[in-house]
C-alpha positions in Angstrom: 3.4 18.8 -37.0 5.3 15.6 -36.9 9.0 15.5 -35.8 9.7 12.2 -37.5 8.3 8.9 -38.8 10.5 5.9 -39.1 10.1 2.3 -40.2 12.6 -0.3 -39.1 12.9 -4.0 -38.7 13.1 -5.8 -35.3 16.7 -6.6 -36.1 17.5 -2.9 -36.0 17.8 -2.1 -39.7 16.1 1.3 -40.7 14.1 0.8 -43.9 12.7 4.3 -44.3 12.6 7.6 -42.3 10.8 10.9 -42.6 12.0 14.0 -40.7 9.5 16.8 -40.4 11.7 19.3 -38.4 14.9 20.8 -39.6 17.9 19.5 -37.8 20.5 16.7 -37.8 19.4 13.3 -39.1 20.3 11.8 -35.7 17.6 13.7 -33.9 15.3 10.7 -34.0 18.0 8.3 -32.9 17.9 8.9 -29.2 14.1 8.7 -28.8 13.9 5.6 -30.9 16.7 3.9 -29.0 15.0 4.8 -25.7 11.8 3.2 -27.0 13.7 0.0 -28.0 15.5 -0.2 -24.6 12.6 0.6 -22.3 9.6 -0.9 -24.2 10.4 -3.3 -26.9 13.3 -5.2 -25.2 11.5 -5.1 -21.8 8.2 -6.5 -23.2 6.2 -3.5 -22.1 4.1 -3.1 -25.2 0.8 -2.8 -23.3 0.5 0.9 -24.1 1.3 2.0 -27.7 2.7 5.4 -26.6 6.0 6.3 -25.0 7.3 9.6 -23.7 10.9 10.6 -24.0 11.9 14.0 -22.7 9.8 16.5 -24.8 8.6 14.0 -27.3 5.7 11.5 -27.4 6.3 8.4 -29.5 3.6 6.1 -30.8 4.4 2.8 -32.4 2.8 -0.2 -34.1 4.2 -3.7 -34.5 4.0 -5.9 -37.6 4.7 -9.4 -36.3 4.3 -11.1 -39.7 7.2 -9.2 -41.4 9.0 -8.2 -38.1 8.6 -4.5 -38.7 8.1 -1.5 -36.3 6.4 1.8 -37.3 7.2 4.7 -35.0 6.0 8.3 -35.2 7.3 11.1 -32.9 5.8 14.5 -32.1 6.0 17.2 -29.4 4.1 16.0 -26.3 2.5 19.5 -25.8 0.6 19.0 -29.0 -2.7 17.1 -29.3 -2.7 15.4 -32.7 -5.9 13.5 -33.1 -4.9 12.0 -36.5 -1.7 10.2 -35.4 -3.5 6.8 -34.7 -5.2 6.9 -38.1 -1.9 7.9 -39.8 0.1 5.1 -38.4 -2.6 2.5 -39.3 -2.8 3.9 -42.9 1.0 3.9 -43.3 1.3 0.4 -41.9 -1.3 -0.9 -44.3 0.1 1.0 -47.3 3.7 -0.1 -46.7 2.7 -3.7 -46.2 0.7 -3.9 -49.4 3.3 -2.1 -51.5 6.3 -4.3 -50.5 4.5 -7.5 -49.5 5.9 -9.6 -52.4 9.4 -8.4 -51.8 9.2 -9.4 -48.1 7.6 -12.8 -48.9 9.9 -13.8 -51.8 13.3 -12.5 -50.7 12.9 -12.5 -46.9 15.8 -11.0 -45.0 17.7 -10.4 -48.2 14.9 -8.3 -49.5 15.1 -6.1 -46.5 18.9 -5.8 -46.7 19.2 -5.2 -50.5 15.8 -3.5 -51.1 15.2 0.2 -51.7 12.0 1.7 -50.2 10.8 4.8 -52.0 7.8 5.7 -49.8 8.0 9.5 -49.4 5.3 10.4 -51.9 2.9 7.8 -50.5 3.6 9.0 -46.9 3.0 12.7 -47.7 -0.3 11.8 -49.4 -1.4 9.7 -46.3 -0.3 12.5 -44.0 -2.3 15.1 -46.0 -5.4 12.9 -45.9 -5.1 12.3 -42.2 -4.7 16.0 -41.4 -7.7 16.9 -43.6 -9.9 14.2 -42.0 -9.2 15.6 -38.6 -10.1 19.1 -39.7 -13.3 18.2 -41.5 -15.7 17.2 -38.8 -19.4 17.0 -39.0 -21.1 19.8 -37.1 -23.0 18.7 -34.0 -26.7 18.5 -34.8 -29.3 18.7 -32.1 -31.7 15.8 -31.7 -35.1 16.2 -33.3 -38.2 15.4 -31.3 -38.7 12.1 -33.2 -35.2 10.9 -32.0 -35.8 11.6 -28.4 -37.1 9.1 -25.9 -40.2 11.2 -25.1 -41.5 10.8 -28.7 -41.7 7.0 -28.2 -44.2 7.3 -25.4 -47.9 7.1 -26.4 -50.5 9.6 -25.4 -52.4 7.0 -23.5 -49.5 6.3 -21.1 -49.1 10.0 -20.3 -52.8 10.5 -19.4 -53.5 10.2 -15.7 -57.1 10.0 -14.6 -57.9 11.1 -11.1 -58.1 8.3 -8.6 -56.1 5.8 -10.7 -52.5 5.3 -9.6 -49.8 2.7 -10.4 -50.2 -0.7 -8.8 -47.0 -0.5 -6.8 -48.1 2.8 -5.3 -51.5 1.4 -4.5 -49.9 -1.6 -2.7 -47.6 0.7 -0.7 -50.6 2.9 0.1 -52.5 -0.2 1.3 -49.6 -1.3 3.4 -49.3 2.2 4.9 -53.0 2.3 5.4 -53.0 -1.0 7.2 -50.2 0.1 9.4 -52.0 3.3 10.2 -55.2 1.4 11.0 -53.3 -1.0 13.3 -51.7 1.9 15.1 -55.0 3.7 15.4 -56.6 0.6 16.9 -53.8 0.2 19.4 -53.9 3.8 20.4 -57.7 3.7 20.6 -57.6 0.6 22.9 -54.9 2.1 25.0 -56.9 5.3 25.4 -60.0 3.3 26.2 -58.5 1.4 29.0 -57.5 4.4 31.2 -60.8 6.0 30.4 -62.6 3.0 31.8 -60.4 3.0 34.8 -61.0 6.7 35.4 -64.7 6.2 35.1 -64.7 3.3 37.5 -62.5 5.2 40.0 -64.6 8.3 39.8 -67.8 6.2 40.3 -66.3 4.6 43.4 -65.1 7.9 44.7 -68.5 9.4 44.3 -70.1 6.6 46.5 -67.4 6.8 49.3 -66.8 9.6 51.8 -63.5 11.4 52.2 -62.4 9.5 55.3 -63.2 6.2 53.6 -61.2 7.2 50.5 -58.1 8.1 52.7 -58.3 4.8 54.5 -58.6 2.8 51.3 -55.5 4.6 49.8 -53.5 3.9 52.9 -54.4 0.2 52.8 -53.3 0.0 49.1 -50.0 1.8 49.9 -49.2 -0.7 52.7 -50.1 -3.7 50.5 -47.7 -2.5 47.7 -44.8 -2.2 50.2 -45.5 -5.6 51.7 -45.4 -7.2 48.3 -42.1 -5.6 47.5 -40.6 -6.9 50.7 -41.7 -10.4 50.0 -40.1 -10.3 46.5 -36.8 -9.1 47.9 -36.9 -11.8 50.6 -37.5 -14.5 48.0 -34.5 -13.6 45.9 -31.4 -15.7 47.0 -28.7 -13.8 48.8 -25.0 -14.5 48.0 -23.1 -16.1 50.9 -20.4 -13.5 50.8 -20.2 -10.2 48.9 -17.7 -10.0 46.1 -14.6 -8.0 46.9 -14.3 -4.8 44.9 -11.4 -4.4 42.5 -9.6 -6.7 39.9 -7.7 -9.8 40.6 -4.8 -10.9 38.4 -5.5 -13.9 36.3 -3.2 -16.9 37.0 -2.4 -18.7 33.8 -1.8 -22.5 33.9 1.6 -22.2 32.2 2.5 -18.9 33.6 5.0 -17.9 36.3 3.5 -16.3 39.4 6.9 -15.0 40.6 6.9 -11.3 39.8 10.7 -11.1 40.3 11.3 -13.2 37.2 9.4 -10.7 35.1 11.0 -7.6 36.6 13.5 -6.0 34.1 13.5 -2.6 35.6 17.1 -2.8 36.9 18.6 -4.6 33.8 19.4 -1.4 31.9 20.1 2.2 32.7 18.3 4.6 30.3 18.7 2.2 27.5 22.5 2.2 27.8 23.8 -1.1 26.5 27.1 -0.7 28.4 25.4 -0.5 31.7 23.2 -3.6 31.0 24.6 -7.1 31.7 25.5 -9.3 28.8 22.6 -11.4 27.6 22.9 -15.1 27.1 22.9 -15.3 23.3 23.1 -18.5 21.3 24.5 -17.9 17.8 22.6 -21.0 16.5 19.4 -19.1 17.1 20.4 -16.3 14.7 21.8 -18.8 12.2 18.6 -20.7 11.9 19.2 -23.9 13.9 16.2 -26.0 13.2 16.5 -28.0 16.4 16.3 -24.8 18.5 13.3 -23.4 16.6 10.8 -26.2 16.1 7.9 -25.5 13.8 9.5 -22.6 11.9 9.4 -22.9 8.1 12.2 -20.5 7.2 15.2 -22.9 7.3 17.6 -24.2 4.8 16.2 -27.7 4.7 12.7 -26.4 3.9 14.0 -24.2 1.1 16.0 -27.0 -0.5 13.0 -29.3 -0.4 10.9 -26.6 -2.0 13.4 -26.2 -4.8 13.4 -30.0 -5.3 9.7 -30.0 -5.6 9.8 -27.1 -8.1 12.3 -29.1 -10.2 10.0 -32.2 -10.1 7.0 -30.1 -11.1 9.0 -28.6 -14.1 10.2 -32.1 -15.1 6.6 -33.5 -14.9 5.4 -30.6 -17.1 8.1 -31.2 -19.6 7.5 -35.0 -19.9 4.0 -34.7 -21.4 5.3 -32.2 -24.0 7.6 -34.9 -25.3 4.9 -37.4 -25.5 2.6 -35.1 -27.4 4.7 -35.8 -30.5 3.4 -39.4 -30.4 0.0 -40.7 -31.5 -1.4 -40.7 -28.0 -0.9 -37.0 -27.3 -1.5 -35.9 -30.9 -5.2 -36.7 -30.9 -5.6 -34.7 -27.8 -4.0 -31.7 -29.4 -6.2 -31.7 -32.6 -8.8 -29.5 -31.0 -6.4 -26.5 -30.5 -4.3 -26.8 -33.6 -3.8 -23.6 -35.6 -2.2 -24.7 -38.8 0.0 -22.5 -40.9 -2.0 -19.3 -40.5 -1.4 -16.0 -38.8 -2.8 -15.4 -35.3 -5.7 -13.0 -34.9 -6.9 -11.1 -31.9 -10.1 -13.2 -31.9 -8.0 -16.4 -31.6 -6.0 -15.1 -28.6 -8.8 -13.3 -26.6 -10.2 -16.3 -24.8 -6.7 -17.5 -23.8 -5.6 -14.0 -22.8 -8.7 -13.5 -20.6 -7.8 -16.7 -18.7 -4.2 -15.7 -18.4 -5.2 -12.3 -17.0 -7.4 -13.9 -14.4 -4.6 -16.3 -13.5 -2.1 -13.4 -13.0 -4.6 -11.5 -10.9 -5.1 -14.6 -8.8 -1.4 -14.8 -8.3 -1.3 -11.3 -6.8 -0.3 -9.3 -9.9 -1.9 -5.9 -9.9 -5.0 -5.8 -12.1 -3.7 -2.9 -14.2 -0.3 -4.6 -14.7 -2.0 -7.9 -15.7 -4.1 -6.1 -18.4 -1.0 -4.4 -19.8 1.0 -7.6 -19.9 -1.7 -9.5 -21.8 -2.1 -6.5 -24.2 1.7 -6.6 -24.8 1.6 -10.3 -25.5 -1.3 -9.8 -27.9 0.5 -7.1 -29.8 3.6 -9.2 -30.0 1.8 -12.2 -31.4 -0.9 -10.6 -33.6 -0.2 -11.5 -37.2 2.5 -14.0 -36.4 2.4 -17.2 -38.5 2.2 -20.3 -36.4 3.5 -23.8 -37.1 1.3 -26.7 -38.0 1.4 -28.5 -34.7 1.2 -25.6 -32.4 -1.7 -24.6 -30.1 -2.8 -21.0 -29.4 -2.7 -21.7 -25.6 0.9 -23.0 -25.7 2.0 -20.1 -27.9 0.4 -17.4 -25.7 1.7 -19.0 -22.5 5.3 -19.3 -23.9 5.2 -15.6 -25.0 3.9 -14.5 -21.6 6.6 -16.5 -19.8 9.3 -14.9 -22.0 7.8 -11.4 -21.3 7.8 -12.0 -17.5 11.4 -13.2 -17.4 12.4 -10.2 -19.4 10.6 -7.9 -17.0 12.2 -9.4 -13.9 15.7 -9.2 -15.4 16.9 -5.6 -14.7 18.2 -3.2 -17.3 21.1 -2.3 -14.9 22.3 -5.0 -12.6 23.0 -3.7 -9.0 26.2 -5.4 -7.8 26.6 -4.1 -4.2 29.8 -5.9 -3.4 31.5 -4.5 -6.5 30.3 -1.0 -5.8 31.5 -1.3 -2.2 35.0 -2.3 -3.4 35.0 0.6 -5.8 34.1 3.0 -3.0 37.0 1.5 -0.9 39.4 2.4 -3.7 38.2 6.0 -3.5 38.5 5.9 0.4 34.9 6.7 1.1 32.0 4.7 2.6 29.3 3.2 0.4 26.0 4.7 1.6 22.7 2.8 1.3 19.3 4.4 2.3 16.3 2.3 3.1 12.8 3.7 2.7 9.2 2.3 2.6 5.9 2.3 4.3 5.2 1.3 7.9 5.8 -2.2 9.1 7.3 -3.8 5.9 10.5 -4.9 7.7 13.1 -2.2 7.0 15.1 -2.6 10.2 15.0 -6.4 10.1 16.2 -6.6 6.5 18.8 -3.9 7.2 20.2 -6.2 9.8 20.2 -9.1 7.4 22.1 -7.1 4.8 24.5 -6.0 7.5 25.2 -9.7 8.4 25.7 -10.5 4.6 28.2 -7.6 4.3 30.1 -8.6 7.4 30.3 -12.2 6.1 32.0 -10.7 3.0 34.5 -8.9 5.1 33.1 -5.3 5.1 32.7 -3.2 8.2 29.2 -1.6 8.6 28.0 1.5 10.4 24.2 1.6 11.0 22.7 5.1 11.1 19.6 5.2 13.3 17.6 7.9 11.4 14.2 6.6 12.5 13.8 9.2 15.3 10.0 8.9 15.3 8.9 5.3 16.1 9.2 4.3 19.7 11.7 1.5 20.1 13.4 1.9 16.7 16.8 2.8 18.2 16.6 0.0 20.7 15.8 -2.5 17.9 18.9 -1.5 16.0 20.9 -1.6 19.2 19.8 -5.2 19.8 20.7 -6.2 16.2 24.1 -4.5 16.6 24.8 -6.4 19.8 23.8 -9.7 18.3 25.8 -9.2 15.1 28.9 -8.3 17.2 28.3 -11.6 19.1 28.2 -13.5 15.9 31.3 -11.7 14.6 33.3 -10.6 17.6 36.3 -8.2 17.1 38.7 -11.1 18.1 37.7 -12.9 14.9 38.6 -9.8 12.8 41.9 -8.7 14.2 40.3 -6.6 17.0 38.2 -4.6 14.5 34.5 -3.9 15.4 32.6 -5.0 12.3 29.3 -3.3 13.0 28.5 -0.2 15.0 25.4 1.8 15.7 25.4 5.6 15.2 22.4 7.1 17.1 21.4 10.5 18.5 18.1 9.5 20.2 14.6 10.6 19.2 13.0 13.7 17.9 16.1 14.9 15.9 16.5 15.8 12.3 17.0 12.5 10.3 19.0 14.2 7.5 21.4 15.7 10.0 22.0 12.4 11.7 22.7 10.7 8.4 25.2 13.4 7.4 27.0 13.1 10.8 27.0 9.3 10.4 28.6 9.4 6.9 31.2 11.8 8.2 31.9 9.6 11.2 32.2 6.5 9.0 34.7 8.3 6.7 36.9 9.3 9.7 36.7 5.9 11.3 37.3 3.9 8.1 33.9 2.1 7.9 33.2 0.5 4.5 29.4 0.7 4.4 26.8 3.0 5.9 23.3 1.7 6.1 20.7 4.5 6.8 17.5 3.4 8.5 14.6 5.8 8.0 11.1 6.0 9.6 8.2 4.3 7.9 5.8 6.6 6.2 2.7 6.4 4.0 3.0 7.5 0.4 0.3 10.1 0.9 1.9 11.9 3.8 3.4 15.0 2.2 5.4 16.3 5.2 7.2 13.0 5.8 7.8 12.5 2.1 9.4 16.0 2.0 11.7 15.0 4.9 12.7 11.8 3.0 13.4 13.8 -0.2 15.5 16.2 1.9 17.5 13.3 3.5 18.3 11.8 0.0 19.1 15.2 -1.6 21.4 16.3 1.2 23.4 13.1 1.7 23.4 11.8 -1.9 23.5 8.0 -1.1 25.0 5.6 -3.5 21.9 3.3 -3.4 18.3 4.1 -2.5 16.3 0.9 -1.7 12.6 0.7 -1.4 11.5 -2.0 1.0 8.1 -3.5 0.1 6.1 -6.5 1.1 5.4 -9.5 -1.1 1.9 -9.7 0.3 0.6 -6.6 -1.4 -1.2 -6.6 -4.8 -2.5 -3.3 -6.3 -1.1 -1.4 -3.3 2.5 -2.1 -4.5 1.9 -0.1 -7.7 0.4 2.8 -5.7 3.3 2.8 -3.2 6.1 2.8 -5.7 4.5 5.4 -8.1 3.8 7.8 -5.3 7.2 7.3 -3.6 9.0 8.1 -6.9 6.6 11.0 -7.6 7.1 12.4 -4.1 10.9 12.2 -4.3 10.8 14.0 -7.7 8.3 16.7 -6.5 9.9 17.5 -3.1 13.5 17.4 -4.3 15.2 20.7 -5.0 17.7 19.2 -7.4 17.3 19.6 -11.2 17.6 15.9 -11.7 16.0 14.4 -8.6 17.2 11.1 -7.1 14.6 8.4 -7.3 14.5 4.7 -6.2 17.4 2.6 -7.4 16.2 -0.9 -6.3 13.8 -2.9 -4.4 14.0 -5.1 -1.3 11.1 -7.6 -1.4 10.3 -8.8 2.2 8.1 -11.6 3.7 8.5 -13.7 0.6 8.2 -16.9 2.7 4.5 -16.1 3.5 3.0 -16.1 0.0 3.5 -19.6 -1.3 3.3 -19.3 -5.1 1.5 -15.9 -5.1 4.6 -14.0 -6.3 2.8 -11.4 -8.4 4.1 -8.5 -6.3 7.6 -9.0 -7.8 6.1 -8.5 -11.3 4.1 -5.5 -10.3 7.0 -3.7 -8.6 9.5 -4.3 -11.4 7.1 -3.5 -14.2 6.0 -0.2 -12.7 9.5 1.1 -11.9 11.9 -0.8 -14.3 14.1 -1.2 -11.2 15.7 -4.5 -10.1 14.8 -6.5 -7.0 18.2 -6.5 -5.2 17.3 -8.6 -2.2 14.5 -10.9 -1.2 13.8 -11.5 2.5 12.6 -15.0 3.2 12.4 -15.3 7.0 13.3 -13.8 10.4 16.9 -14.9 10.8 20.1 -13.2 9.5 20.6 -15.9 6.9 17.2 -15.5 5.3 18.3 -13.2 2.5 18.2 -14.2 -1.2 18.8 -12.8 -4.6 15.9 -12.9 -7.1 15.8 -15.9 -9.5 13.6 -14.7 -12.4 13.0 -18.1 -13.9 12.0 -19.6 -10.6 9.6 -16.7 -9.9 8.0 -17.1 -13.3 7.7 -20.9 -12.9 5.8 -20.3 -9.6 3.7 -17.6 -11.2 2.6 -19.8 -14.1 1.9 -22.8 -12.0 -1.8 -23.7 -11.9 
């Protein structure tokens, strides 16, 4: 039972619609609009099905006439005839109104009338009947089996004849056995000879002579052992027992210099002396950090190189219009014909391998190429256009569209809006172990302080040893960069911590209440790193988010990962949905992509993360200093991704 079937143009004009369930005519509007927003506009057409609430939508694109065919039905139903129905309707509708589309074009769509109900009902009836009428399963006859193909001769085994391989193995085993038997026989023969000789001697000698002979042999053996021990060289002095500390060439042998036991008292920063802190170190002074690649000069040079590369790639394209470049293009010219899947398959296969090499998850790369193929199949190309350039251009447009978020996250605007309501803006950081949550939290704190907002850091990582001390160090350094004297006596950043082994959700709630009373603008909640498969820790994270209802939930992920990025994000979102007690669970709102400076042009993790979640990358971490925080530039990422 179908809920609806609709045909509309890519411009948004509905040509024909069928409604199979009683109800308002707008019942199909919300699912189709969700399909357009989430799939068609976001270039996610790799899969031809889409789920919206209780409905499953299947669609087919006609790129020649710019049409979209969509069918909707309840997702609890298993309708096997839907794919056949949508193909038959697509073919019937094209053939019936082909002349009208070709002759009148857009005017034919605007002014045309499409009476397609009778044809659709006929096709629906045929599809339903074809799914019901199935040939009964027939058992194989003996002639169809593999056994019938064997001859009688090959199945007869005469006694003594065995396959050659088995005979060889038998020979090898037999030779091994013969060798072993020979060795054992010789070993047994030797002692028997010795025994016979000794017994013969013993029979000739008397008892006293035998005892005397045994004593002489005993003394001879001991004398030989003493000579061997005397011949071995003796060390001049015995080595002293125990370990000696190694003295390094560039090390400091003074133990007092390395003694920090009296510098702090139980980790209390107030009791510890003020450290000598140079702000230039935190603000990425190249002279003070030689050899580091994460500075402003290096990034500006890199951007200039990217611009040169883009200019060099654009220059040959202008020359191709001349005679010199035209003859090189003749091999790949398409002419005025529609693209087929066979034309695009070789190019798409190379594009897929290129994306996987650039660290895009394999599953995402396949879906991207499938989406591009569906977008271009049947599209009429120009005369002087190659398949490779067309596919590459379509893939670039799809990647830029994926990286551009559906909902832009403007943190500064949201913080100012929270200020007007006299409440703190709460951001929660989550992610797996070791991705840089605390470090990038400090970078975001510095960025917010630079914009004039006061920050309270909630130390909710009560599990990892040293997590609170790490945030305490960041707080001390941020206050050294922005002392209260520079802000009218106001402390711009403060740490709220309750030690280790406490409930993280309770600490976050107390920190938010403290920030509201003290007038802090932003609360940044640091959480413990956890693997996506750890159910107890994911339950604790879901509890923290459900209880405190933060304004922004950021997932911190590495730019180094490939397929693992998809697994992490999918399981984090699933765990937050499963372990949340709310009716509409709170999921991840955005992504912080860290260690972006370590991947060169292998930027595929950005594509994988945004494709799988449809969430924007809010911040990009590009180094170890507080200034190394960037916003994502979609075109620059795609240019690096498509670079050979």
